[in-house]
SEKOL-343937 format. One record per residue: residue number from 0; residue in three letters; x, y, z of N, C-alpha, C in turn. Coordinates in pm, 1 decimal. Layout:
<nodes>
> i aa n_east n_north n_up ca_east ca_north ca_up c_east c_north c_up
> NUM Ala X Y Z X Y Z X Y Z
...
</nodes>
This chain:
<nodes>
> i aa n_east n_north n_up ca_east ca_north ca_up c_east c_north c_up
> 0 Met 2778.1 -12069.0 -8517.6 2722.2 -11946.5 -8467.0 2822.1 -11831.3 -8474.7
> 1 Met 2950.4 -11861.0 -8444.4 3048.7 -11753.2 -8437.1 3087.1 -11700.0 -8574.1
> 2 Thr 3070.7 -11780.1 -8676.9 3113.3 -11735.0 -8809.1 2996.5 -11711.3 -8903.8
> 3 Asp 2874.2 -11731.7 -8856.8 2758.6 -11714.0 -8943.6 2744.2 -11569.2 -8989.0
> 4 Met 2715.8 -11555.4 -9115.9 2676.5 -11426.3 -9170.8 2545.7 -11454.3 -9241.9
> 5 Ser 2438.3 -11402.3 -9189.8 2307.7 -11432.1 -9247.1 2296.4 -11369.6 -9385.7
> 6 Pro 2203.8 -11421.5 -9465.8 2181.3 -11359.1 -9596.7 2149.2 -11210.0 -9582.9
> 7 Arg 2076.4 -11171.3 -9478.5 2044.2 -11029.4 -9456.6 2172.0 -10949.8 -9427.5
> 8 Asp 2262.4 -11007.1 -9343.4 2390.1 -10940.3 -9314.3 2471.7 -10923.8 -9442.0
> 9 Arg 2479.6 -11031.9 -9519.4 2557.2 -11029.9 -9643.4 2498.4 -10927.5 -9740.4
> 10 Glu 2365.1 -10926.3 -9752.0 2299.8 -10830.8 -9841.1 2330.0 -10687.1 -9797.8
> 11 Gly 2325.9 -10662.2 -9667.0 2355.8 -10528.3 -9616.4 2497.3 -10486.4 -9649.2
> 12 Ala 2592.8 -10578.2 -9631.4 2732.2 -10546.9 -9663.6 2747.7 -10519.4 -9812.8
> 13 Phe 2687.1 -10604.0 -9895.9 2698.4 -10584.2 -10040.7 2636.2 -10451.8 -10084.1
> 14 Lys 2521.8 -10416.2 -10025.1 2458.2 -10288.7 -10060.1 2547.0 -10171.1 -10020.1
> 15 Ala 2609.2 -10180.7 -9902.4 2697.7 -10072.3 -9858.0 2815.9 -10058.6 -9953.0
> 16 Trp 2875.3 -10170.1 -9991.2 2989.2 -10164.6 -10083.3 2944.2 -10112.8 -10219.7
> 17 His 2826.2 -10155.8 -10264.5 2776.8 -10112.6 -10394.4 2751.4 -9961.3 -10395.5
> 18 Arg 2700.6 -9908.0 -10283.7 2678.4 -9762.0 -10275.9 2808.6 -9686.1 -10298.1
> 19 His 2918.4 -9747.7 -10262.2 3048.7 -9683.2 -10279.8 3116.7 -9729.2 -10408.1
> 20 Ser 3037.8 -9785.6 -10500.7 3087.4 -9831.1 -10631.5 3194.0 -9939.3 -10619.0
> 21 Leu 3179.1 -10025.9 -10521.2 3274.8 -10134.3 -10503.4 3211.2 -10266.2 -10545.3
> 22 Ser 3265.3 -10324.7 -10649.2 3219.4 -10456.3 -10691.5 3299.2 -10561.5 -10614.8
> 23 Leu 3257.6 -10685.4 -10627.2 3333.5 -10793.1 -10563.7 3474.4 -10800.5 -10619.5
> 24 Val 3490.3 -10770.2 -10746.6 3623.7 -10769.6 -10806.7 3709.9 -10661.8 -10741.4
> 25 His 3651.9 -10543.8 -10719.6 3726.6 -10436.2 -10653.8 3766.8 -10477.9 -10512.5
> 26 Leu 3674.8 -10542.7 -10442.3 3706.5 -10589.9 -10307.5 3817.9 -10693.9 -10311.2
> 27 Asn 3816.0 -10780.6 -10412.1 3923.2 -10879.6 -10426.4 4057.3 -10812.3 -10450.6
> 28 Val 4058.3 -10709.4 -10533.5 4182.6 -10635.6 -10559.6 4234.4 -10573.9 -10429.9
> 29 Leu 4145.9 -10505.3 -10357.6 4187.4 -10440.2 -10233.8 4234.7 -10542.9 -10130.7
> 30 Ala 4167.9 -10657.2 -10125.8 4208.8 -10762.6 -10032.5 4346.8 -10816.8 -10070.0
> 31 Ala 4370.7 -10836.4 -10199.7 4501.7 -10886.1 -10245.2 4611.6 -10785.5 -10211.2
> 32 Leu 4583.9 -10657.1 -10232.0 4683.4 -10553.5 -10201.4 4705.2 -10541.4 -10050.8
> 33 Glu 4599.2 -10557.9 -9973.6 4612.1 -10552.2 -9828.2 4699.1 -10668.1 -9778.3
> 34 Met 4681.0 -10783.4 -9838.5 4752.8 -10902.7 -9794.0 4898.2 -10904.3 -9841.3
> 35 Ala 4920.1 -10870.5 -9967.5 5053.1 -10886.5 -10026.9 5130.2 -10756.2 -10040.0
> 36 Gly 5063.1 -10643.1 -10021.9 5128.4 -10515.9 -10048.8 5115.6 -10484.5 -10196.3
> 37 Pro 5182.8 -10379.6 -10243.3 5173.5 -10342.5 -10385.1 5209.5 -10460.2 -10476.1
> 38 Leu 5133.8 -10475.4 -10583.2 5154.9 -10585.4 -10677.1 5175.0 -10531.5 -10818.1
> 39 Ser 5257.6 -10600.7 -10893.8 5270.0 -10567.9 -11035.8 5139.1 -10605.9 -11104.0
> 40 Met 5115.6 -10549.2 -11218.4 4994.0 -10581.1 -11292.2 4986.5 -10730.8 -11321.3
> 41 Lys 5099.1 -10790.4 -11355.7 5101.4 -10934.0 -11386.3 5064.4 -11017.1 -11263.7
> 42 Arg 5123.0 -10984.4 -11149.2 5093.4 -11058.8 -11025.3 4948.3 -11036.1 -10981.9
> 43 Leu 4897.4 -10915.5 -11002.2 4758.2 -10887.9 -10967.5 4664.9 -10969.5 -11057.1
> 44 Ala 4694.0 -10975.4 -11185.9 4613.7 -11055.6 -11278.3 4613.8 -11201.9 -11234.9
> 45 Glu 4729.0 -11251.5 -11195.7 4737.8 -11390.6 -11148.1 4656.2 -11409.7 -11020.5
> 46 Ala 4664.1 -11314.1 -10928.4 4590.2 -11324.0 -10802.1 4439.5 -11324.9 -10826.3
> 47 Leu 4395.2 -11249.7 -10927.8 4252.4 -11241.8 -10959.5 4208.2 -11352.3 -11054.4
> 48 Asp 4304.3 -11423.9 -11111.7 4277.4 -11527.7 -11211.1 4205.1 -11469.4 -11332.3
> 49 Val 4261.5 -11356.2 -11381.1 4208.4 -11291.6 -11501.3 4325.2 -11263.0 -11595.6
> 50 Ser 4293.1 -11225.8 -11717.3 4397.3 -11190.5 -11813.3 4461.2 -11057.2 -11774.0
> 51 Asp 4579.3 -11031.6 -11828.1 4645.4 -10903.2 -11803.8 4557.8 -10787.3 -11851.2
> 52 Ala 4491.2 -10806.3 -11966.3 4404.3 -10700.8 -12020.2 4286.4 -10673.5 -11926.8
> 53 Ser 4228.0 -10780.1 -11871.1 4117.0 -10761.6 -11776.4 4164.1 -10690.2 -11651.5
> 54 Ala 4281.4 -10727.9 -11600.9 4336.2 -10662.3 -11481.5 4359.0 -10514.1 -11509.2
> 55 Thr 4405.7 -10482.6 -11628.0 4428.2 -10342.4 -11664.6 4296.5 -10265.0 -11661.6
> 56 Gly 4190.9 -10322.9 -11716.2 4059.7 -10257.5 -11714.6 4006.8 -10238.7 -11573.1
> 57 Ile 4024.5 -10340.1 -11489.6 3979.8 -10332.3 -11350.1 4053.9 -10220.1 -11278.5
> 58 Val 4185.4 -10217.2 -11294.3 4266.9 -10115.4 -11228.4 4233.1 -9976.7 -11283.4
> 59 Asp 4208.8 -9966.7 -11413.6 4167.8 -9837.8 -11472.0 4043.1 -9783.8 -11400.8
> 60 Arg 3941.2 -9870.5 -11384.8 3816.7 -9827.8 -11320.7 3839.0 -9792.0 -11174.1
> 61 Met 3921.7 -9870.9 -11106.4 3948.1 -9842.9 -10965.1 4028.9 -9714.9 -10947.5
> 62 Glu 4117.5 -9689.2 -11042.5 4197.7 -9566.3 -11037.8 4106.5 -9444.1 -11055.6
> 63 Lys 4009.1 -9453.4 -11145.6 3914.6 -9343.7 -11167.6 3832.0 -9315.1 -11042.6
> 64 Arg 3807.6 -9418.9 -10963.9 3730.5 -9403.4 -10839.0 3820.1 -9365.8 -10720.4
> 65 Gly 3949.5 -9353.7 -10745.6 4041.3 -9312.0 -10640.2 4076.6 -9419.9 -10539.0
> 66 Leu 4060.2 -9547.7 -10577.5 4086.7 -9657.7 -10484.4 4228.8 -9711.5 -10493.0
> 67 Val 4288.2 -9702.0 -10611.1 4425.1 -9750.1 -10631.9 4500.5 -9650.2 -10718.8
> 68 Glu 4631.0 -9665.7 -10718.6 4714.5 -9585.7 -10809.1 4827.8 -9673.3 -10859.5
> 69 Arg 4874.1 -9638.4 -10978.3 4988.6 -9708.8 -11036.3 5113.7 -9627.0 -11010.0
> 70 Arg 5220.2 -9698.8 -10973.5 5350.5 -9633.0 -10954.8 5457.3 -9721.6 -11016.8
> 71 His 5559.1 -9657.9 -11071.9 5671.3 -9734.4 -11124.6 5752.9 -9790.4 -11008.7
> 72 Gly 5807.2 -9911.4 -11029.6 5890.6 -9973.5 -10927.7 6017.7 -9893.8 -10904.7
> 73 Leu 6067.5 -9896.5 -10783.2 6190.0 -9824.0 -10750.9 6312.7 -9894.9 -10807.3
> 74 Asp 6310.9 -10027.3 -10803.8 6424.5 -10105.1 -10853.2 6425.4 -10116.3 -11005.1
> 75 Asp 6307.8 -10127.2 -11063.5 6295.7 -10142.4 -11208.1 6180.1 -10053.5 -11254.2
> 76 Arg 6211.4 -9941.9 -11315.7 6110.1 -9844.8 -11355.9 6014.6 -9899.9 -11462.6
> 77 Arg 6051.4 -10012.1 -11525.3 5961.9 -10072.4 -11624.7 5843.6 -10142.0 -11558.4
> 78 Val 5860.3 -10181.4 -11432.2 5753.9 -10250.7 -11359.8 5657.3 -10147.5 -11302.8
> 79 Val 5528.9 -10169.7 -11327.6 5425.0 -10083.3 -11272.8 5358.6 -10158.1 -11158.3
> 80 Leu 5360.3 -10096.1 -11041.4 5299.6 -10156.1 -10922.7 5167.0 -10088.2 -10892.0
> 81 Val 5070.9 -10167.3 -10849.7 4940.6 -10115.1 -10810.0 4942.0 -10101.0 -10658.2
> 82 His 4913.2 -9979.6 -10611.2 4909.6 -9948.0 -10468.5 4767.8 -9904.3 -10431.5
> 83 Pro 4721.3 -9939.9 -10312.2 4593.6 -9882.7 -10267.9 4614.2 -9736.5 -10229.2
> 84 Thr 4517.3 -9654.0 -10255.1 4522.4 -9514.4 -10209.1 4471.3 -9511.1 -10065.1
> 85 Ala 4471.4 -9394.1 -10005.9 4416.1 -9379.5 -9870.6 4269.5 -9423.7 -9869.3
> 86 Ala 4194.3 -9386.6 -9972.2 4053.3 -9427.0 -9980.7 4039.8 -9578.3 -9994.0
> 87 Gly 4127.5 -9639.5 -10071.4 4125.0 -9784.4 -10086.9 4156.8 -9856.4 -9957.8
> 88 Lys 4249.5 -9799.8 -9881.2 4288.1 -9861.8 -9753.7 4176.7 -9853.8 -9650.6
> 89 Thr 4091.6 -9751.7 -9661.2 3987.5 -9735.4 -9558.7 3866.3 -9824.8 -9580.2
> 90 Val 3854.7 -9889.5 -9696.2 3736.4 -9971.7 -9724.0 3716.6 -10076.7 -9615.2
> 91 Phe 3820.4 -10155.4 -9585.9 3806.2 -10261.2 -9486.6 3807.6 -10204.0 -9344.9
> 92 Gln 3878.3 -10092.9 -9325.3 3876.9 -10027.7 -9193.4 3736.3 -9977.8 -9161.2
> 93 Asp 3670.6 -9918.4 -9259.8 3534.0 -9869.9 -9239.7 3438.6 -9985.7 -9210.3
> 94 Ala 3456.6 -10097.2 -9279.7 3372.6 -10214.5 -9255.5 3395.5 -10268.0 -9114.6
> 95 Ala 3521.7 -10271.1 -9071.9 3553.0 -10319.2 -8936.7 3494.1 -10225.5 -8831.3
> 96 Thr 3501.4 -10095.8 -8855.5 3443.2 -9999.2 -8762.2 3293.0 -10020.9 -8751.5
> 97 His 3229.0 -10041.1 -8864.7 3084.5 -10065.1 -8866.1 3050.9 -10192.5 -8788.4
> 98 Arg 3127.5 -10300.2 -8811.3 3103.8 -10426.1 -8738.7 3120.2 -10405.6 -8588.1
> 99 Arg 3224.3 -10329.9 -8548.2 3245.5 -10304.1 -8405.1 3128.5 -10225.1 -8345.5
> 100 Glu 3075.8 -10128.8 -8420.8 2961.9 -10050.3 -8371.2 2839.6 -10139.6 -8350.7
> 101 Ile 2815.4 -10228.0 -8446.4 2701.4 -10320.0 -8434.8 2724.3 -10415.5 -8318.1
> 102 Leu 2846.0 -10468.3 -8306.5 2877.3 -10559.4 -8196.3 2857.8 -10490.3 -8061.5
> 103 Ala 2898.5 -10365.3 -8050.6 2880.0 -10291.1 -7925.6 2731.3 -10280.5 -7891.9
> 104 Arg 2649.1 -10259.1 -7992.6 2503.9 -10251.6 -7969.1 2449.2 -10386.7 -7922.7
> 105 Val 2496.8 -10494.0 -7985.5 2451.6 -10627.7 -7945.7 2495.6 -10657.1 -7802.5
> 106 Leu 2622.1 -10629.1 -7771.9 2672.6 -10654.8 -7637.0 2599.2 -10570.9 -7533.6
> 107 Gly 2555.7 -10452.5 -7572.4 2479.6 -10366.8 -7482.9 2345.3 -10426.5 -7442.9
> 108 Glu 2297.8 -10522.0 -7520.0 2171.5 -10589.7 -7489.9 2188.6 -10702.5 -7388.3
> 109 Leu 2313.3 -10741.0 -7358.3 2338.0 -10852.8 -7266.2 2336.8 -10804.4 -7121.7
> 110 Ser 2287.2 -10890.6 -7034.9 2291.0 -10860.9 -6891.3 2433.8 -10882.6 -6840.8
> 111 Glu 2460.7 -10839.3 -6718.9 2593.6 -10859.1 -6661.0 2626.6 -11007.8 -6651.4
> 112 Thr 2529.2 -11088.5 -6615.4 2548.9 -11233.7 -6605.5 2582.5 -11292.5 -6742.7
> 113 Glu 2510.3 -11248.1 -6844.9 2536.5 -11296.5 -6980.8 2674.3 -11252.6 -7029.0
> 114 Met 2712.5 -11129.2 -6997.5 2846.1 -11081.3 -7035.6 2955.5 -11162.8 -6967.9
> 115 Thr 2937.8 -11194.6 -6841.6 3035.2 -11275.1 -6768.3 3048.1 -11413.0 -6832.6
> 116 Ala 2934.8 -11472.2 -6866.6 2936.3 -11604.0 -6930.8 3003.3 -11597.1 -7067.8
> 117 Leu 2973.1 -11491.1 -7143.1 3034.7 -11474.5 -7275.0 3186.2 -11461.3 -7262.1
> 118 Leu 3232.7 -11380.9 -7167.9 3375.5 -11362.4 -7147.2 3442.7 -11494.8 -7110.8
> 119 Ala 3379.9 -11571.2 -7021.8 3435.6 -11702.0 -6984.5 3442.2 -11793.7 -7106.2
> 120 Gly 3337.5 -11792.2 -7186.4 3336.2 -11874.9 -7307.5 3442.8 -11832.5 -7408.0
> 121 Met 3460.8 -11701.9 -7426.4 3562.1 -11652.2 -7519.8 3702.5 -11687.9 -7473.3
> 122 Arg 3726.1 -11677.1 -7341.6 3857.6 -11715.8 -7288.8 3882.4 -11864.3 -7311.4
> 123 Ala 3781.1 -11947.5 -7290.3 3794.9 -12091.2 -7313.4 3820.7 -12118.3 -7462.5
> 124 Phe 3749.7 -12046.2 -7549.7 3768.0 -12061.6 -7693.7 3911.4 -12028.6 -7733.7
> 125 His 3963.5 -11916.3 -7686.4 4099.8 -11875.3 -7721.3 4203.7 -11971.3 -7664.8
> 126 Ala 4181.3 -12022.5 -7544.8 4274.7 -12119.2 -7486.8 4275.4 -12248.1 -7568.8
> 127 Ala 4158.2 -12294.7 -7610.3 4149.5 -12416.1 -7692.1 4217.0 -12393.6 -7827.1
> 128 Arg 4194.9 -12276.6 -7884.8 4258.3 -12243.9 -8013.1 4409.8 -12241.7 -8000.2
> 129 Arg 4460.1 -12180.1 -7892.7 4605.1 -12176.0 -7870.9 4663.2 -12316.2 -7861.3
> 130 Arg 4593.6 -12405.0 -7788.8 4641.8 -12544.0 -7776.1 4647.6 -12611.5 -7913.0
> 131 Leu 4544.7 -12592.8 -7993.2 4542.5 -12653.5 -8127.0 4652.4 -12597.9 -8216.1
> 132 Val 4670.1 -12467.3 -8215.0 4772.1 -12404.1 -8299.3 4912.5 -12443.5 -8252.3
> 133 Asp 4932.3 -12452.6 -8121.3 5062.2 -12497.3 -8070.4 5093.5 -12638.9 -8118.3
> 134 Ala 4990.2 -12723.6 -8125.8 5008.4 -12861.8 -8169.7 5020.8 -12872.0 -8321.1
> 135 Asp 4953.8 -12782.4 -8393.5 4954.9 -12786.0 -8540.2 4947.1 -12643.3 -8593.3
> 136 Pro 5063.9 -12578.6 -8618.0 5065.0 -12438.6 -8663.8 4987.0 -12413.7 -8792.6
> 137 Asp 4960.5 -12517.5 -8873.1 4882.8 -12499.0 -8995.6 4738.6 -12458.1 -8967.3
> 138 Leu 4693.9 -12474.2 -8843.2 4557.5 -12436.7 -8807.1 4545.6 -12290.0 -8767.2
> 139 Ala 4654.6 -12214.7 -8772.5 4656.8 -12076.5 -8723.2 4547.3 -11990.2 -8782.9
> 140 Gly 4516.0 -12002.7 -8909.6 4415.4 -11916.9 -8971.5 4275.0 -11972.7 -8967.8
> 141 Val 4256.5 -12091.8 -8910.9 4126.9 -12157.1 -8917.0 4025.4 -12098.6 -8820.9
> 142 Ala 4063.5 -12072.2 -8697.8 3966.3 -12029.3 -8596.3 3997.8 -11891.3 -8542.7
> 143 Gly 4023.1 -11798.5 -8630.5 4051.1 -11661.7 -8586.3 4189.0 -11619.3 -8628.7
> 144 Ser 4212.7 -11489.5 -8626.6 4342.1 -11439.3 -8672.6 4447.6 -11455.6 -8565.7
> 145 Glu 4568.6 -11479.1 -8608.3 4680.6 -11499.7 -8517.5 4702.2 -11380.0 -8426.2
> 146 Ser 4679.3 -11260.7 -8477.9 4706.2 -11140.7 -8399.3 4606.7 -11120.8 -8285.5
> 147 His 4493.9 -11194.5 -8289.5 4393.5 -11177.7 -8185.1 4382.5 -11300.5 -8096.8
> 148 Ser 4484.5 -11386.2 -8095.5 4472.0 -11511.8 -8024.5 4502.5 -11502.1 -7876.6
> 149 Ser 4553.2 -11391.3 -7828.8 4585.6 -11382.0 -7687.3 4465.4 -11334.3 -7608.2
> 150 Gly 4458.3 -11385.5 -7478.2 4361.2 -11354.5 -7377.6 4243.7 -11282.2 -7414.1
</nodes>
């Protein structure tokens, strides 16, 4: 229940991304850059599991849409690094904002008793997760992000 994304939810997200000319490949690029920071073209191609030529074409299209930019490396000017632009960085922030707005609307439908029960359940969930992660740190990414594991 906590991780379900219905086909309707998924379709809505895909339509929103498509309206902004974002393909799944573009989302993968932005996710890789968000996770690893700026990447060389070679490392980006490896992360996407595509050829260097395909990565170049993908980055070309994303650059035209203002989502990424190429910059020469500071240590080695021969290396070209792909950086997200401000617009590229906001893609996931905008999605998170939208999710929070929808969640606020859903929570607004709960009674005070239901909210109290939900809060108790969430606290129990986080406590159980902390116990599991303390026992096996490899589980840290399985049931929620590490940065949100407290109270």
